[in-house]
C-alpha positions as CSV (number, residue, x, y, z in Angstrom):
1,X,-31.8,11.3,-0.8
2,X,-28.1,11.7,-0.4
3,X,-25.8,12.6,-3.3
4,X,-24.4,9.0,-3.3
5,X,-27.9,7.5,-3.5
6,X,-29.0,9.9,-6.2
7,X,-25.9,9.1,-8.3
8,X,-26.4,5.3,-7.9
9,X,-30.0,5.7,-9.0
10,X,-28.9,7.7,-12.0
11,X,-26.1,5.2,-12.7
12,X,-28.6,2.4,-12.8
13,X,-31.4,4.2,-14.6
14,X,-29.4,6.3,-17.1
15,X,-29.2,4.9,-20.6
16,X,-25.8,5.3,-22.4
17,X,-24.9,5.0,-26.0
18,X,-21.6,3.6,-27.3
19,X,-20.5,3.8,-31.0
20,X,-19.5,0.5,-32.6
21,X,-15.9,0.8,-33.7
22,X,-15.1,0.0,-37.3
23,X,-11.6,-0.3,-38.8
24,X,-11.0,-0.8,-42.5
25,X,-14.6,-1.7,-42.9
26,X,-14.5,-4.4,-40.2
27,X,-16.4,-4.2,-36.9
28,X,-13.9,-4.4,-34.0
29,X,-16.2,-3.9,-31.0
30,X,-17.6,-1.3,-28.6
31,X,-16.2,0.4,-25.6
32,X,-18.1,0.4,-22.3
33,X,-16.8,3.2,-20.1
34,X,-17.4,3.6,-16.4
35,X,-16.1,6.7,-14.6
36,X,-14.3,6.6,-11.2
37,X,-17.5,7.8,-9.6
38,X,-19.5,5.1,-11.3
39,X,-17.0,2.5,-10.0
40,X,-17.2,3.9,-6.5
41,X,-21.0,3.7,-6.6
42,X,-20.6,0.0,-7.6
43,X,-18.5,-0.5,-4.5
44,X,-15.3,-1.0,-6.3
45,X,-12.3,-0.1,-4.1
46,X,-10.2,2.1,-6.4
47,X,-7.2,2.0,-4.0
48,X,-7.0,-1.8,-3.8
49,X,-8.3,-3.1,-7.1
50,X,-6.6,-2.7,-10.5
51,X,-9.0,-4.7,-12.6
52,X,-12.8,-5.3,-12.7
53,X,-14.6,-8.3,-14.0
54,X,-17.7,-8.0,-16.0
55,X,-20.2,-10.4,-17.5
56,X,-23.3,-10.1,-19.6
57,X,-26.3,-12.3,-18.7
58,X,-27.3,-14.1,-21.9
59,X,-31.0,-14.2,-20.9
60,X,-31.5,-10.7,-19.7
61,X,-28.6,-9.0,-21.6
62,X,-27.7,-7.2,-18.3
63,X,-24.1,-6.2,-17.6
64,X,-22.7,-7.2,-14.2
65,X,-19.5,-5.6,-12.9
66,X,-17.5,-6.9,-9.9
67,X,-14.0,-6.2,-8.6
68,X,-11.2,-8.5,-9.2
69,X,-8.5,-9.1,-6.7
70,X,-6.3,-11.4,-9.0
71,X,-2.7,-10.4,-9.2
72,X,-1.5,-8.7,-12.4
73,X,0.5,-11.7,-13.6
74,X,-2.7,-13.8,-13.8
75,X,-4.2,-11.2,-16.2
76,X,-1.3,-11.3,-18.6
77,X,-0.9,-7.5,-18.6
78,X,0.4,-4.7,-16.4
79,X,-0.4,-1.0,-16.1
80,X,1.6,1.2,-18.3
């Protein structure tokens, strides 16, 4: 098994934990973080794509990540 295949297998199988953020007693959300290596393993072209899209399947609760080729002006934000 190549390094790339091994990482992809670990990316898919590895369970991660994220703390729910609370501010002034109010829940504000949770951060899901993918490393550059994770994104490469998901076939996201890091030289061409500045945004990724993600969705959560309501029936399976699975996260799906895809690259987004939309221009920055359509996202309403720019890189700082």
